[in-house]
C-alpha positions as CSV (number, residue, x, y, z in Angstrom):
1,M,-34.4,31.2,-16.3
2,F,-36.0,34.7,-15.9
3,A,-39.7,35.6,-15.8
4,V,-39.2,38.1,-18.6
5,E,-38.4,35.2,-21.0
6,H,-42.1,34.0,-20.7
7,F,-43.5,37.2,-22.1
8,D,-43.0,39.4,-25.1
9,V,-40.5,41.7,-23.3
10,A,-37.0,42.7,-24.3
11,P,-35.5,44.3,-21.1
12,D,-32.8,47.0,-21.3
13,V,-31.4,45.8,-18.0
14,L,-31.7,42.7,-15.8
15,A,-30.9,42.9,-12.1
16,I,-29.9,39.5,-10.8
17,A,-29.1,38.7,-7.2
18,K,-30.2,36.6,-4.2
19,G,-30.5,33.1,-5.6
20,V,-27.9,33.4,-8.3
21,A,-25.1,32.2,-5.9
22,S,-27.3,29.9,-3.9
23,G,-27.5,32.3,-0.9
24,L,-23.9,33.6,-1.0
25,P,-23.6,37.4,-1.5
26,L,-23.6,38.2,-5.2
27,G,-25.5,40.4,-7.6
28,A,-25.2,41.2,-11.2
29,M,-26.5,43.7,-13.7
30,V,-26.9,42.5,-17.2
31,A,-27.6,44.9,-20.0
32,R,-27.4,45.5,-23.7
33,A,-23.9,46.5,-24.9
34,D,-25.1,50.0,-26.0
35,I,-26.2,50.7,-22.5
36,M,-23.0,49.3,-20.8
37,D,-20.7,51.9,-22.3
38,W,-19.1,52.9,-19.0
39,E,-15.4,53.4,-18.6
40,A,-13.6,50.6,-16.9
41,G,-13.6,51.1,-13.2
42,S,-16.5,53.5,-13.1
43,H,-18.7,51.3,-11.0
44,A,-18.0,49.2,-7.9
45,S,-19.5,46.7,-5.5
46,T,-18.8,45.9,-1.9
47,F,-19.1,42.2,-2.8
48,G,-17.4,42.6,-6.2
49,G,-15.1,39.8,-7.3
50,N,-15.7,37.4,-4.4
51,P,-14.3,34.2,-5.9
52,V,-16.3,31.9,-3.6
53,S,-19.6,33.6,-4.5
54,C,-18.6,33.6,-8.2
55,A,-17.9,29.9,-8.1
56,A,-21.2,29.2,-6.4
57,A,-23.0,31.3,-9.0
58,L,-21.4,29.3,-11.8
59,A,-22.4,26.0,-10.2
60,T,-25.9,27.3,-9.5
61,I,-26.4,28.4,-13.1
62,D,-25.1,25.0,-14.3
63,L,-27.7,23.2,-12.1
64,L,-30.5,25.5,-13.2
65,E,-29.7,25.0,-16.9
66,E,-29.1,21.3,-16.7
67,E,-32.1,20.2,-14.6
68,L,-33.7,22.5,-12.2
69,M,-35.5,24.8,-14.6
70,A,-37.2,21.9,-16.3
71,N,-38.1,20.3,-13.0
72,A,-39.5,23.6,-11.7
73,A,-41.6,23.9,-14.9
74,A,-42.9,20.3,-14.5
75,R,-43.6,20.5,-10.8
76,G,-45.1,23.9,-11.1
77,E,-47.6,22.7,-13.8
78,Q,-48.4,19.7,-11.5
79,F,-48.9,22.0,-8.5
80,M,-51.0,24.5,-10.5
81,T,-53.2,21.7,-11.8
82,G,-53.8,20.5,-8.3
83,L,-54.5,24.0,-7.0
84,R,-57.0,24.6,-9.8
85,T,-58.7,21.4,-9.0
86,L,-59.0,22.5,-5.3
87,Q,-60.3,25.9,-6.5
88,Q,-63.4,24.1,-7.9
89,S,-64.5,22.9,-4.5
90,I,-62.9,25.5,-2.1
91,E,-64.9,28.7,-2.5
92,C,-62.3,31.0,-0.9
93,I,-59.7,30.3,-3.6
94,G,-60.3,33.3,-5.9
95,D,-57.4,32.8,-8.3
96,V,-54.4,30.6,-8.9
97,R,-51.6,32.1,-10.9
98,G,-47.8,31.8,-11.5
99,K,-45.0,30.4,-13.5
100,G,-42.9,27.4,-12.5
101,L,-42.8,27.1,-8.8
102,M,-43.5,30.9,-8.2
103,I,-47.2,30.4,-7.6
104,G,-49.8,32.7,-5.9
105,V,-53.1,31.6,-4.5
106,E,-55.5,34.5,-3.9
107,L,-58.0,34.1,-1.1
108,V,-61.3,35.9,-1.2
109,K,-64.3,36.0,1.0
110,D,-66.6,36.1,-2.0
111,R,-65.7,35.1,-5.6
112,E,-68.2,37.5,-7.1
113,T,-67.2,40.6,-5.2
114,K,-63.6,39.5,-4.9
115,E,-63.5,40.8,-1.3
116,R,-60.0,40.1,-0.1
117,A,-59.5,37.6,2.8
118,A,-56.2,38.8,4.3
119,D,-57.0,37.3,7.7
120,W,-57.7,33.9,6.1
121,R,-54.5,34.2,4.1
122,N,-52.5,34.9,7.3
123,A,-54.1,31.9,9.0
124,V,-53.2,29.6,6.0
125,V,-49.6,30.9,6.1
126,Q,-49.4,30.1,9.8
127,A,-51.1,26.7,9.6
128,A,-48.7,25.7,6.7
129,F,-45.7,26.8,8.7
130,A,-46.8,24.7,11.7
131,R,-46.8,21.7,9.3
132,G,-43.3,22.5,7.9
133,L,-44.3,24.3,4.7
134,L,-43.1,27.9,4.2
135,L,-45.6,30.2,2.4
136,L,-45.1,33.9,2.0
137,G,-47.9,36.5,2.0
138,C,-48.0,38.5,-1.2
139,G,-50.0,41.7,-1.4
140,E,-53.1,41.8,0.8
141,N,-54.6,38.4,0.3
142,T,-52.3,36.1,-1.8
143,S,-49.9,33.5,-0.5
144,G,-47.2,31.8,-2.4
145,S,-45.0,28.8,-2.0
146,H,-41.4,29.6,-1.3
147,R,-38.4,27.3,-1.6
148,P,-35.2,28.8,-0.2
C-alpha cells in the first residue's frame, strides 16, 4: 500500500493523507509504539474524528487491499512495459521509472548529455490534457500519470 514497502526501509513515522479517504478530509500519522508515547489529548486535529471521513477511509482501505493494489501493480507493469517499448524508438524519452501506477517519464533533448527538455514535457502535458488524460509535471522534465 505504501512506497516504503517496496524498499528495505523501516520508517519511524508514516504520514498518510489525501487519498486515504477518497478525497474527503482526513489524515493520519502512524508510528512505532515507542514513539507514540504522548499523553492522551496532547495532540489535536481540525478534522479529527469526522465520522464520514473515517467511514470513507475504511471503505477505501478495504477496496485497496481487496483489489485495487493488485490491479495497480498489474496495470502499472503493463504501462511500464509499453513505455519502455516506446522509449526504444522515441529518442526524447530518457528514462521511465515508477511503481504501480505512479510512473514518471523523463524527457531529454539528448540521451547522452541528458539535457532536460522541460518545454517538451510541458507540451506533452498540455497535449495529453486536450485529449482527456491528466499528466502532472514532476521536477524539471518528468511527467507522470495521475489518477484522482
